[in-house]
N, C-alpha and C positions, 0 to 999 in steps of 0.2 A: 385746543383745538377744537374737539366737539364742542363745548360751552360758546365758542364763538360760531358755531357753526347753527347750533339750538337761536343765539337769539337773533339772525338775521333769516332763521325761517319764520321766526314773529317777527319781524320789521317789513316781511318781501314780499307781497304775492307772487306765488309762481305761476305760470301757464303751462300749458300743457308744451309738449313738445310738438315743434314745427316736423319736425323728420321729412327734412328738404332731401331728397332724393330715394327717398324710398318707395316700394315696388309693395304692390299688393294684386293677385290676380285672382281672379271668378270664374271657374270653370262649374258646369253639371256634372254631378259623378252618377249620375241614375242608372249609365251603362256599367255594369260590373263584369269583370273579365275572369277576376277571381276572387277567389274568397277565405280566409282561413280563420279559424276559432277558438280561443283562448278560454280559460277558466275564469277570465272577466269579460268576453263577450267577444267582439270579430273585427276582422279588421280587411276592408276589402279594398282592389286594384280595380280601378275604373277609369275611363277612355279620359277624364277631368283628375287625374291625382288620385290621392290615396284618405279614406277613411278610417277610424275606426270608431265603436260605438259600444258604450257599457249600458246594457238592457238593465241593470239594477236603480241605476237611477237619470237613461236616457239621454245621455250625454255622447256630444262626438266632437271626436278632432281631426281635423281635416290636415290636408297638406299641398299642396299646388309649389312651383318653382317658387314661391316667393316664402315659401313654407322652409325649404330645403332641398325637393326635387328638383333633378336634371330634366324631368322630361314629364311630362303629365300622361302619357298615351301609354299607361299601365297595362301589361299583359300577363303577369305570374307573382307568385305571392307566395310567400314560406315562413312557417316562424321557428328559429333554434329552441332547443333546450333551454340556452339562456333567455330568451324572450326574446332577440334580437329581430327585427323583422327586414326580410328582405324583399328585394321588390326589381321585377324585371320591368323592360319597355320594349313598346315597339320597333328603338332605334337601337337596339344593344345593350343599354347602359346597365349597369346595374348597379343597385344598390342597398345598402343597411345603413336600418334604422336604429338606434339604441332610444329603445322608448322614455328611458329612466333619465336618461343625461340631452336626451334630443341630440346628440351625436350623430352626425352623418359619414357614410362612408360611399365613394364611389368608384367602381371598375369600369373601367373605358374597355375593354381587351378585345373582348366581343365586337361593341360600337365603331372601334378604328378598325377594323377588318376590310378591306376593298373589295368587299361584296355589295350585289344588290338588297340580299334579303339579310336580314341580322332579330329579325322578334325573336324575343325569350318566349318560349311558349307555354313553360310550365318548371320551375322549382320545386327541388324535392330534396329534403336532410337524410343522407345515409352515415349515421355516426357523425363525425368531424366534416364528412365530403356533403359539398353542395353540391346539388344535379343540377345544371345549368341545361337543360332543354330547347333548344334554339332552332331557328332555319337553318343555324351552319350543323348543327349536330348535337354529338354529346360534348360538354365540353365541366371535367372535374376539376373543380374549385376547392381546396384546401382554408378549412373555416380558421381554423389555428396559426396557420403559417402566412394566411393573406394574400395567396398565389393561388395560380392555375395550373394541373398539370396537364394531365393527358384531353384529348378531343377525340372524340370518336365522330368519325364526318361522312365515311364510303361506308356502304355496308352489300355483303353477300361478294359471289365470284363474277370474273366476266360475263355470263347467262344472265343475269340483272343484276347491276350494284344499281343501289338505291342511296342517294347523296342527301343527307339533310334532313329538313321539313320534322322535326323530331317534336311530337305531342306529348308524350308520356312514358315511365321507364318502371322499371318493375324488378326486385329479385326474387324469384321462385324456384325449386327445384335442382339449385346449386347453377343457375343460370341466371345473365344478367339479360335480361328485354326490354325490349323499345316501340314505341308507337310511334310510326311514322304515315304522314300522309299518303305513301304508297305502300303501307302495307304495315306487319309487326316484325321485328328481326331480334335475335337473341343470338347470345355467343356465352361460352364456357366463363363462370365466374375466374375458373383458374386460368384462365390463358392469359399467358404471359406478352402476349403479342395484341390487343384487341384493337392497336389504330389499323392494325391488316384487312379486308374489308373482306377478304375471303373467309375469313375464321368467323364471319357472322351469315349464321342461316336467315335465309327469307320468307317469309310467309301473306302467301297471298290467297284468292278467289279459289284456287288448286288444291289450296294446302284448307279449306275451312271455312274461312273468314269469310260474311255477308257483303264485306265491302274492302277495298284496300286503305281506303278513306280513316285509316284509327285514328280516335281521338284521347283514349286514355288507355289504361293499363291498372288494375287495383285486384288485391289480393284478397279475399277474403275467404277467413279458415283455409281451407286444405284447397282451394283452386283459384284459377289466374283465370281473369277475366277482362275480355279487350272490346272497348265499345267502337262502335265504326258508323256512318253514315248511312247503315243502312240494320244494323241492329246490335245485339250483342256476340257476342262469342266466350266461349268457356274452353279454355285449352285438356284435354283431356291425355296426352300427354304421347302422343303421337301426329294431333292434329284437332285442328277447330272444331269447335261445334255450335249451333247457332242455337242460344238461348230460346226455349218458345215461350212464346211472346211477345216477343222482340223484334220479329222480321221486319222487316221496313220501316225501323224506326230509325230516326236519325238524331243517336243516343251524342248528346255532346261531351259528356264526364259520367263517370264513377265516383262514389264515398264509401265509407263505411257507417251505418245509422246511426251511431251509439246508441245503440238499443242491443237486444236480442231475437226483437219478434221479425227481425229481417235480415236478411244478407248483408246486402249492401242496396243503397240509392241510385239511382240514373235522373239525369234529366235532359227531355228532348226540348226544342224551341216551343213549346205549348204544353209539354206535360211534366211530371214528377209521377216518378214510377220506384220500384221494388224489385230486386230478385227473392223471392221468398226462400223458405227454407229447403221447400221442395225443390229448389231447380228451376222454375220458372219465372218470368217476367210478366211484370202485371200493372198497369197503371194507377194511381194512387190518386189522383185529380188533376185536372186541369182549368188551371185556375181563369177567369175569367179576366182580359184585358193586361196581363203581365204575358213577356217573351223572356221565358228563361234561359240562362246562360250557359249556369256553371254550379256544381255543388258542392261542399265542403262536406268532412266527416264531423257529424252530428246532426245535420239537418238545415243549415242557412244554404238556399237556394242565392244564387244573382240571379240578377235579371237584367235587361237591355237596357229598360224603362221605366226602373221603381226601386232600383237603387237593389237591397237583397231582403228577402224575407224568411223566417223561421218556418219549416215544416216540422211537425211534428209525427213522424210515423212510429215514432215508439214512447207514449203517452205516458207518462206518470200519473197518481193517482190523480182524479177530479180533472186534468187536462183531457183535452179533446184532439182528436186527428186534424190534422190538416193545417194550413199556414195562419198563426197567429200571434205573428207581429212582423213590422216592417223595420229597415235600415233604411235612412236615407237619410244625411245631411242639408241642412239648410242651404242654398247655394238657389244661381240662375236656374229656369227652366230647360233652357237652351245654352250652346255654345254659338249660336247664331248671332252677332254682334254686325252686322251688315251696314247698317247706318249707327249712329250715338248722335244725342245730346242733350243737355243740362238746363236743365229747367232751374226760375228764379228760387225754388224753393233746394236746390241742389241736387233734386231726384237724376239718376242718370237716367235716361230714357231712348229703347233701342227697336229696331226694327229689325226683324229676321228672316226675310229673305223672297225673291219672286215668285219663285215652286216650290213647291213642300217646306212652305213657310211653317213660320208655328205662331205668328200671331205677335205683338211684340210685349215688352216688358216693361217697370219700371222699377228703380232702385233706390230705396232713402237711404244707403250705406248701413244699413244690417239687415231688411226684409226686403224679399223680392216680390212685385206684385205682377200676373200675369193675365194676355188680353187675349184669349182665343174664342172661337166660335164657340167649343166647349158650357164656354161660361157668358159670352156674349153674342146670343145669332146675330144678330143685325149688322155683325163686321163682314156678314153673307159669306167669306175665306178667313183666311190666314195668311193668305199672301199679301204679307205689311212688310214694305224693303224701305223705307226710305223716314226720317222723322226729323221736324223742327220745332223751335219753340218761339213764342210768340210773348206779347204786353199780357199783363193778368194772368201771367202762368199756364197759360195754355198750351197745350202740345199739338202738334200736327205729324198725323199718321198716313203719308202716301199707299196706295195700293196698289199693286198689280192686277188690275181685275174691278177689286170691289170696291176704288174708288178714294175718298178721303174721309179719318176718323178722328175727331176732334175730344179731345179728351180736357177737361174744366180745371179749374185750381182746386177744385176738392179731389181731384185724380178720378174724375166718374167719365164714362164716355155721357159726352152731350148730345153728339149728332151725328149721323154718317150720311158723307154727303157720295149721294150717285146719280146715276139717270132718270130717280124715281121721284129727286127732288132737285133736280137743277143742274147739275153737270152733263157736258156733252161726253155722247160714246167714243169709243176710241174705233175709230174703222168703221164704224157701222156697226161693230161687234156689238150691240146691246143686249145685256146691261153692262157690257164690260165699261169698264172707266181705271182708268190708268194716271193717276195725281206723280209727277215727278218730282216736283221743289213745289215750297212754299215760305213765303215771308213778308215781312209785314212793313209796312213805309211807315215815315214820321207820322204821317197825317191817321195814324191808325189802319189803312185798309189793308189787309190781307190778299195777295197775290199768288195764285195757284195755274200752272202750267196742266195743261189737260194735253198726254201727248196724242199725238197723231188723230185729230178728234176727223169726224168723217165733213162735218160741214165746214164756215169757215170762222169758227170759235177760235180763238189762237190761246186766249187766256180769260181767265176766270179773278172776279174779283169777289171778295166779300167783305161789305163796310160794316162800319163799326157797331154797326143795328143789330148785322147776320144777312140783310138783304143781299142776294147775289147780281152780280152785273158782269158785264161781257165784253174783251175787245172781239168784235169782229172784224170781216174785212182780209186782205191779202196780207200775209209776208212776202213783199217782193225781195227777190233776189237781184238787185242792184246794182249789177254789175250792167242790167241792161233794163228796160223798160216793160217788158214781161211780167203779168202777177203771177208766179208760180205757187199752185195749189198742191205738186205732187206733197206725198205723206213725209219722206224725210226731212223736207224743208222745213216740217214743223213738227221735229222732235225737239222737246225742251223740256230740258231736264232741270236738276236743282238752280235755285234762283239767287243771286245775290243783289240788293240794293244801296247804292250809292250815295254820298250825302246831297248828289244833287236830282235824287228820287230818279236816278236810270235805273232799270232793271237789268240784269248780266243773266244771260242762258248760258250753261254748259249743254254740251249736244250729245253726252257719249257716259258711260257706266259699264260697272263691272255686268250687271243684266243686260246691257241694250244689243241690238242686234243690229239696226239701222246703219245708212251709213253717213257719216258726219260733210256739210259743206259747211261751217265755220261759225265764227262769233257772233249771236244777233244778241242788241240790246234793244230799248224801246222806253222811250220817255212822252209820254203825254202830254206834257208841259213846256216841253223845252227843243228846241227845233235845232238839233245838233247839228253840228256842220257833218255833212255827208248821208244824212239820215234822209229817209220820206215818210209822211206820216205817220213818224213817231218812230218806224224802224230803222235797226242799223245793221251794217253786218262787217267783219271782219274776217279777212284768212291770210294764209299763208304769206299772199302776194302784198300784205300790209305790214306784215311783220309776224303774223303770228308761228311762233314754231312748229304749229301741227294746227289740221282746220277738227283735229279730233277734240275737243274740250271735254273733258271731267268733271274737271270742278274751279268755282270761280268766290272769290272773298275779296271784300276791299278791306285795306287798312286802316290806322289809326290816322295815317297821314291823308287820306284818300285815294291813294294809290287802288287800280284795281289790279288783282293778283288770279292769271288765270292759266288751269293748268291741264295739262296735254297729255297725248301718249309720247311725248317727243318733250318733256320738260315744262320750262314755265315760263310763260310771255308776261310783263308788266306794261300798263297801260298808265303812265303818268299824270297824263293830262285826262282826265275822262270826261269833262265838257268840249274836247276836239278829241278823241281816241286816235283817230290814224297821225295826230301831228307827234305827239311822242310819246310811240309804245318801242321796246327795247328786249328780247328773248334773255333770258337768266341763266348762261354759262353752265355753273356748274352741275347741271341737277339733268343735263338734254337729255341723257340717255335714260331716265326714269320713266314711266307712269306717273301723274301725279293725280294720286283717286282722291286726296284731300287736302284743303288749306284752311288751316284754322289760325288766326290773329289772335296770339292773348295779349293780357294787361300792361305789358312790356311792349307790345307794340312787335314781336318776334312770330316768327311764321313755324307752324307745326305743319311739315310736309307729310303724306300719306301714302307709301309705293309700295309696289311689288316688292321693294327688297329692302325694307325695313322706315322709319323714321329717321327724319331730319328733321335739326331744330335750325332754324336760320335766324341771325340777324337782324334788326329793327330793318334797318335798307336793303339787307337780301346780300351785301357783299361778303360776311363771313360765314361759314358753316360749322355753328359755336357745336354741334352733337350730331353723332349719327346712331338709331338704338336698332340691333339686331337680334335676331332670335340668340346666336351667339354669344356677342358680347356682353348680353346681361344676363345669362347661363339660364335663357327658358325663359326669363319671368317677361321680356315680350313674349308673349304665347305664338305668333306668326311673323313671319317675315312678309307676309302680304295684310300688311294694313290696310281694312275697308273704311276705315272713317276716326276721326277723331274731334274731341271736346273739351274745352278747359272751362274749368271751376274759379272765375275770378275770386270768388270768395274765400277758398278755402286753397288755392295753388295748385289743387287736383288736374292733371292730366291724364284724361282719357281715352285707351286703345281702343277701337273695336277690329274683332278681329274674326274668321268663322271658326274660329276654338275656341272662343272665348273673351275675358273682357280681363284689362289690366292697365290701374290708374299709377300713376307714377307723381307724387307731392316736390313741387316749384316752387318758389319764389314768385309764382306769376300773379301775384291779387292785387287785386283790383285798390289803386291806393284809394285812401281817403281822400275828402274835400277840404279838410283843416284838419290840424293837431289839435282831437279830444283827448289827450294822455297816450303818453307810448306805453308799453306792454311788452319784459323784457321776459325770456325764460331761455334757458334754463336760468332759475335766482335763487339761492345760490348760483354759480357755475364756475366749478373745480377746474382747475387745469395741471396740466395741458389736458387738455381733452380731443376727444377723435372728433366731435361735430361743434363747428362755431355757435354760440350763444347769438339767438333771435332776439330782434328789434323791431316790434310789431306796430303799425297805427300811423305809419309815414303816409305823407303829400306824395305828389308824381315829385320824379323828379329830387326827392330828397339827397341831401348830406349828412352824415353823422361826426359830432366831435367826441371824443372821449375825455373828459378830464377828471383829476384828480377832486378830494371836495375843497379844497385850499386853492384851485383852479386852476392850478397848474396842466398845458395840454399834454396828454400823453398820445393822441393817435385822432389821424383823419380820415375818413373813410369814404370811400365810396358805395350808392349803393346800386340795385338794379334798375333801381329806378319805380318802382310797385309799392308795397305796402309794408314791404318788409326790408331788412339791412340784416346783416352778420357782424360778428368781430369774434376775433379768437383767443383774445385776450392778449394779444401784443402789443406793446408797443412801437414808435415811429422807427425805429433800430432792428424792430422786428425782433426781439427781448422779449419774457413771460414777464408779468408787471406782480407786482406783488401783492399778496393778500391786506385785502382792504375793502374799502366803500369807492366806489366812482361813480360819476353822473355821467352821463350820456345826453348829448341835445342834439335833435334834427333841425334840418334849416331847411325850409322851400328854396326852389330853385332859385328864386327871386332875392333869399334871404328875409321874408318879411313875415312869414310865418313861422313859429319855433315851437319845439314840445321836448319834455324833456322828462328822462325817470333814473333812481340809484338801481344801482346794480351790485351784488356782493361779488366777489373775486377769492376762492377757496383754491393756495396755492398749493400743490400736494409734496 
């Protein structure tokens, strides 16, 4: 059998695995919450997942929900004596990763508690016990028995009971100590009943702490230290004493330095410091541009904006004191994907927000490219919140204030349009320009919306040669003969252009504040029924589900799909909009933030409660994707934007927590059969994943034959570029080992393609 397999491998070229239904998530990992060091480097828990770094060869391993995590919002980290990595999350989920085997274990005991706050703040290894320090309290987990034992939730007697909010723990002087956001507590290590609150002593400002907001505990030498929001305190045996030099410092954490020149390291948001052998605290360094967050034994410091950096407090011979290395894996510069689009080269482009935006970015599948004012001052601000693509691989980035950035096919900023070169200001706030939507028609004219212009300019066009033109005059409230120039009437956001050149405008979105008055459309060449001066309007009285229109899309049948805060409305006759308009009932309780049509004419619908996949005519909800039913691979149920890459079948989901892709069969069909590709080839059955047939024309059907011409199976396909076969015959039984012929037929039967496949039955 092995010789037969090798022979077939030589006869048939194998393609890449299509990986249909495979998820991949992309998150920034620059905000580090916890760091742990190992002999081979470090591990870091971040706001965007987990990563490890090996400084010897500069390599990273990264983990998000598509690599095994159940939550990416990580808050705590510890490594046991066997090298297992324990990770805590803000939602209370506890993970264990065995790095050697890649095996994951998930512990949900805290996550399923019926309490509002479950964040795991710290993890500590005490022998066989994993101390889980959370907003719930102290939970003791036996690693050998894989079960929780006692939990300590309340501390103190009736005069001052503290509840949960534990940030650190230590064993010192025969007692168990814990830091909390309301003070420090301790109980005797021999206490037979530590679940009883009154067996815990509570220490506050009256006992010498500089603040009751305690962030960590550390035993260094023969002393116990507590870090707080207002300094560091050391336990004297009967009270706490503030460490000289630490007064008023917001100390986030303490760690052993990994050497003998200092007693302990500590970090504040702006600096790294040390407790010297003398017992005093001193600032060692205040790195410009870094916001620090945590510190690990050995000197690795976590940051909020640059991953982890190493601090050499006790340098080896030849090394210098200070920061000497950074650890930040490749990834997106931000998790804000409020608007996304795929260009002709397959790059994903994303805008980041209306206020506190971080510019925009492009991703080629491997490398991220960031565009912001630090690199491109001509962008004016970083508040770019909408993106679209046009012919010639041009990208348009609409800003809330800076205007429109145009990125050319070489991915360079070609121009920035604002009041200095032709765009009208927004309600007279020059140079403030808001561009809400951009689309290019069949004549190559690019239409863009200028939100609430102060004059009578409603739309701006960019001609193929680059010259600007303007649609001026009034937009009429067509219920009467008045010309309404109030600014809410001229809030036009995203735009879609149908097969007849009619421009359809959404009037609302996740950043819009003005009231909505209906769906407006414009056609400068056709006099559509009910329109005046090219303008028309639809409202709830005409059959819209709501006047608050969030999104508009035109499908492959030419129908106009309108998303609102109350579901979807479909316009079946765009040349006579009021004559054939109907609400889509199944999603009438959803806010429809985006609608995207894939090459199979299916509709991908982004809502605040996940993503819905609708059939071509919308009669069936084919799938719903949420955080829960994807195991966190969809990073948030509030999905802001969707993009489809018809070349690869990748569907991209943009959220404000990161970007997710799903591999689907929604690939643009070929115009004619130029040769089929089948993979994997050879195909071993039974198989969990069917074989993929690539290179189909639209509406293809498949037949599988033996080499002597016997029909084995008739197969339908989704209608796009790919089809599948699971290796069974028409009776549902697995076929025998051998060579088979796959023949593809166009919908009308006039075009045919074929290819061979080797099947290995195990």
